[in-house]
C-alpha positions in Angstrom: 75.5 45.4 -30.2 74.4 43.8 -27.0 77.8 42.2 -26.7 79.2 45.7 -26.1 76.3 47.5 -24.5 76.0 45.2 -21.4 79.7 45.5 -20.4 79.5 49.3 -20.9 76.6 49.3 -18.5 78.6 47.3 -15.9 81.5 49.7 -16.3 79.2 52.7 -15.7 77.9 51.1 -12.5 81.6 50.6 -11.4 82.3 54.3 -12.1 79.1 55.2 -10.3 80.3 53.4 -7.2 83.6 55.2 -7.4 81.9 58.6 -7.9 79.7 58.0 -4.8 82.9 57.5 -2.8 84.7 60.5 -4.2 81.9 62.9 -3.5 81.5 61.6 0.0 78.1 59.9 -0.3 79.9 56.6 0.6 82.6 56.3 3.1 85.8 54.3 2.5 84.7 51.4 4.6 81.1 51.3 3.5 82.0 48.6 0.9 82.1 46.2 3.8 78.3 46.6 4.3 77.7 46.0 0.6 80.1 43.0 0.8 78.1 41.4 3.6 74.9 41.9 1.6 76.3 40.4 -1.6 78.1 37.5 0.0 75.5 36.4 2.5 72.3 37.2 0.6 72.4 38.1 -3.0 75.1 35.7 -4.3 73.6 32.6 -2.5 70.3 33.6 -4.0 71.8 33.9 -7.5 73.5 30.5 -7.1 70.3 28.7 -6.0 68.3 30.4 -8.7 70.8 29.3 -11.4 70.5 25.7 -10.3 66.7 25.9 -10.4 66.5 27.6 -13.8 69.1 25.6 -15.7 69.9 21.9 -16.3 73.2 20.5 -15.1 74.8 17.1 -15.6 77.7 15.2 -13.9 80.2 16.2 -16.6 80.3 19.6 -15.1 82.2 18.2 -12.2 85.3 18.4 -14.5 84.7 22.2 -14.4 84.8 22.2 -10.6 88.1 20.3 -10.6 89.5 22.7 -13.2 88.4 25.7 -11.1 90.3 24.2 -8.1 93.5 23.6 -10.0 93.2 27.0 -11.7 93.2 28.7 -8.3 95.9 26.5 -6.7 98.6 26.0 -9.4 99.4 29.8 -9.9 100.1 30.2 -6.2 102.7 27.4 -6.3 104.2 28.8 -9.5 104.5 32.3 -8.2 106.1 31.0 -5.0 108.7 29.0 -7.0 109.5 32.0 -9.2 109.8 34.7 -6.6 112.5 33.2 -4.3 114.5 36.4 -4.1 111.6 38.8 -3.9 110.9 40.6 -0.6 108.3 38.8 1.6 105.7 41.6 1.4 105.7 41.5 -2.4 105.7 37.7 -2.5 102.7 37.6 -0.3 100.9 40.2 -2.4 101.7 38.4 -5.6 100.5 35.0 -4.3 97.3 36.3 -2.7 96.3 38.3 -5.7 97.9 36.5 -8.7 95.5 33.6 -8.4 91.8 33.0 -7.6 88.8 34.4 -9.4 86.0 36.8 -8.5 83.0 34.7 -9.8 79.9 35.6 -7.8 80.6 39.3 -7.5 81.8 39.8 -11.1 82.1 37.0 -13.6 78.6 35.6 -12.9 76.6 38.8 -13.7 78.9 39.7 -16.6 78.8 36.2 -18.3 75.1 35.9 -17.8 74.7 39.2 -19.6 77.0 38.1 -22.4 75.9 34.5 -22.8 72.5 34.3 -21.2 71.3 32.8 -17.9 72.2 29.2 -18.9 75.9 30.0 -18.6 75.4 30.5 -14.8 75.6 26.8 -14.1 79.1 26.5 -15.7 80.3 29.4 -13.6 78.8 28.1 -10.4 80.6 24.7 -10.9 83.9 26.5 -11.6 83.4 28.5 -8.4 82.8 25.3 -6.4 86.5 24.4 -7.0 87.7 28.0 -7.0 86.0 28.8 -3.7 87.9 26.1 -1.8 91.0 28.1 -2.4 89.4 31.5 -2.2 87.6 30.9 1.1 90.6 29.6 3.1 93.0 27.5 1.0 94.8 30.5 -0.6 95.6 32.1 2.7 96.6 28.8 4.3 98.9 27.9 1.5 100.5 31.3 1.2 101.1 31.8 4.9 102.5 28.3 5.4 104.9 28.5 2.4 106.1 32.0 3.4 106.1 31.2 7.1 103.8 34.2 7.9 101.8 34.6 11.1 98.5 36.1 9.8 97.2 37.1 13.2 98.8 40.5 12.7 100.1 42.4 9.7 103.8 42.2 8.7 106.0 45.0 9.8 108.0 46.9 7.2 111.1 45.1 8.4 109.5 41.7 8.0 108.1 42.6 4.6 111.7 43.3 3.4 112.9 39.8 4.2 112.5 36.9 1.7 110.7 34.6 4.2 109.1 34.8 7.6 110.8 33.7 10.8 111.8 30.0 11.1 109.2 27.9 12.8 109.9 27.0 16.4 111.5 23.6 17.2 109.2 20.7 17.0 106.9 20.5 20.0 107.7 17.2 21.8 104.6 17.1 24.0 101.9 15.1 22.1 99.0 16.9 23.8 100.5 20.3 22.9 101.0 19.2 19.2 97.4 17.9 19.1 96.0 21.1 20.5 98.1 23.2 18.0 96.9 21.0 15.1 93.3 21.3 16.2 93.5 25.1 16.5 94.9 25.4 13.0 92.3 23.1 11.5 89.5 24.9 13.4 90.7 28.3 12.1 90.7 27.0 8.5 87.4 25.3 8.9 85.8 28.5 10.2 86.7 30.3 7.0 84.7 27.7 5.1 81.6 27.2 7.2 81.3 31.0 7.9 81.0 31.7 4.2 77.3 31.6 3.1 78.4 31.4 -0.5 80.6 28.4 0.0 78.0 26.5 2.0 75.5 27.2 -0.7 77.8 25.8 -3.3 78.3 22.7 -1.2 74.5 22.3 -0.8 74.0 22.6 -4.6 76.7 20.1 -5.2 75.0 17.6 -2.9 71.7 18.2 -4.6 73.3 17.7 -8.0 75.1 14.4 -7.1 71.9 13.0 -5.4 69.7 14.2 -8.3 67.4 16.1 -6.0 65.6 19.2 -7.2 64.5 22.5 -5.6 60.9 23.5 -5.8 60.4 26.2 -8.5 58.6 28.4 -5.9 61.9 28.9 -4.2 63.4 30.3 -7.4 60.4 32.6 -7.7 61.0 33.9 -4.2 64.7 34.4 -4.7 64.5 36.0 -8.2 64.5 39.7 -6.9 67.6 39.0 -4.8 69.3 37.2 -7.7 68.6 40.1 -10.0 70.1 42.6 -7.5 73.4 40.7 -7.4 74.8 42.2 -10.6 74.2 45.9 -9.7 75.3 45.6 -6.1 78.5 43.6 -7.0 79.6 46.1 -9.6 78.8 49.0 -7.4 80.9 47.4 -4.6 83.9 47.1 -7.1 83.5 50.8 -7.7 83.6 51.6 -4.0 86.8 49.7 -3.7 88.3 51.5 -6.7 91.1 54.0 -6.1 94.0 55.6 -8.0 97.6 54.4 -7.4 100.0 56.6 -5.5 103.3 56.6 -7.4 105.5 53.7 -8.6 105.5 52.2 -5.1 102.0 51.0 -5.8 102.1 50.8 -9.6 105.0 48.4 -9.9 103.5 45.5 -7.7 100.1 46.1 -9.2 101.5 45.8 -12.7 103.4 42.6 -11.7 100.1 41.0 -10.4 98.3 41.9 -13.6 101.1 40.4 -15.7 101.0 37.2 -13.6 97.2 37.0 -13.9 97.1 37.6 -17.7 99.8 35.1 -18.3 97.9 32.4 -16.4 94.6 33.6 -18.0 95.9 32.7 -21.5 97.4 29.4 -20.4 94.3 28.4 -18.5 92.0 29.5 -21.4 94.0 27.2 -23.8 93.8 24.4 -21.3 90.0 24.9 -20.9 89.3 24.9 -24.6 91.4 21.9 -25.6 91.3 19.7 -22.5 87.9 20.1 -20.8 85.5 17.2 -21.9 82.4 19.4 -21.9 80.2 21.3 -24.4 81.8 24.2 -26.3 79.5 26.8 -24.6 80.7 25.6 -21.3 84.4 25.9 -22.4 83.6 29.4 -23.6 82.2 30.4 -20.2 85.2 28.9 -18.4 87.5 31.0 -20.7 85.6 34.1 -19.6 86.2 33.2 -16.0 89.9 32.9 -16.6 90.0 36.7 -17.1 87.9 37.4 -14.0 89.4 39.8 -11.5 90.9 39.3 -8.1 88.4 37.9 -5.5 87.2 39.9 -2.6 88.7 37.3 -0.2 92.1 38.2 -1.8 91.6 41.8 -0.6 90.7 40.6 2.8 93.7 38.3 3.1 96.0 41.0 1.7 94.8 43.5 4.3 95.2 40.9 7.0 98.8 40.1 6.0 100.1 43.4 4.8 97.8 45.9 6.5 97.2 47.7 3.2 93.5 47.8 2.3 94.0 50.4 -0.3 96.5 48.3 -2.3 94.2 45.3 -2.1 91.2 47.4 -3.3 93.3 48.9 -6.1 94.1 45.4 -7.4 90.5 44.3 -7.4 89.2 47.4 -9.2 92.1 47.4 -11.8 91.7 43.7 -12.7 88.0 44.2 -12.7 88.0 46.9 -15.4 90.6 44.9 -17.5 88.6 41.7 -17.0 85.5 43.4 -18.3 87.3 44.5 -21.4 88.8 41.0 -21.9 85.5 39.3 -21.5 83.9 41.6 -24.1 86.6 40.9 -26.6 86.5 37.2 -26.0 82.8 37.1 -26.5 83.2 38.7 -29.9 86.1 36.5 -31.0 85.2 33.1 -29.6 82.4 31.3 -31.5 79.3 30.4 -29.5 
């Protein structure tokens, strides 16, 4: 019964967040405040607490590699398969068809379904996934599609198959070096400005060097870690909205189709290829059905200037992911 009750509770929290927005108790952009709290405080606390509370071995590094490939390969496949699709749709599919919302969604859900010990497997998956989610996804998409993400695409630009051709090669060596440094600095800023990503890297270093964190740290962080589940689900509800006609339904349905196709392929790969314990493979399968990451909504808004479409994708894949994880927990043996 708990396999069904816990996901229902999460769904109720999502609907509660949506209700707060609909009745005016939360404004449309208030989710940004919750997002800062979750990403910079609650999620890092949950990650650190999971490493303190559970054992982890070096074989879990395979899960981190799998997470990186699971977030990278779909972007390349979508790019290769959408050559004749308008630029706006291509960018939307690539930014939302890959990557996984671990800390704000899969982590609390899988912990509720499988117990606290499953957190380590998800954190290791997210170490690889977050490399793409934090900056890699946006960098790969904008480079392949020749998009300047300093300003949203105009309707005319979105209708084209690709962005404008890059300027001719800069002959001046100093100018090339400055341009290269500026691009690397922008990408690096997305990594080191993410508290969650830096926490993952710290935990990875501690794991490789076999250093441990004092238990008192986990005791201090426990209240923050416990708050992550409620705040993350409530934030998803605040992002939730209803689609406005086929103009929004069609691209949303396409993203969902891409994500579910990859979810089944990645689930099979995780179960048959990952050299880890069965309970770890089961946790990874759950992650494969996780919704779009919050960074995807940020990048979609930056490239297309459509925050509503980005939030709609996150909320829709969140509800469907919750259902999929519940079914998977019943079907897949422990």
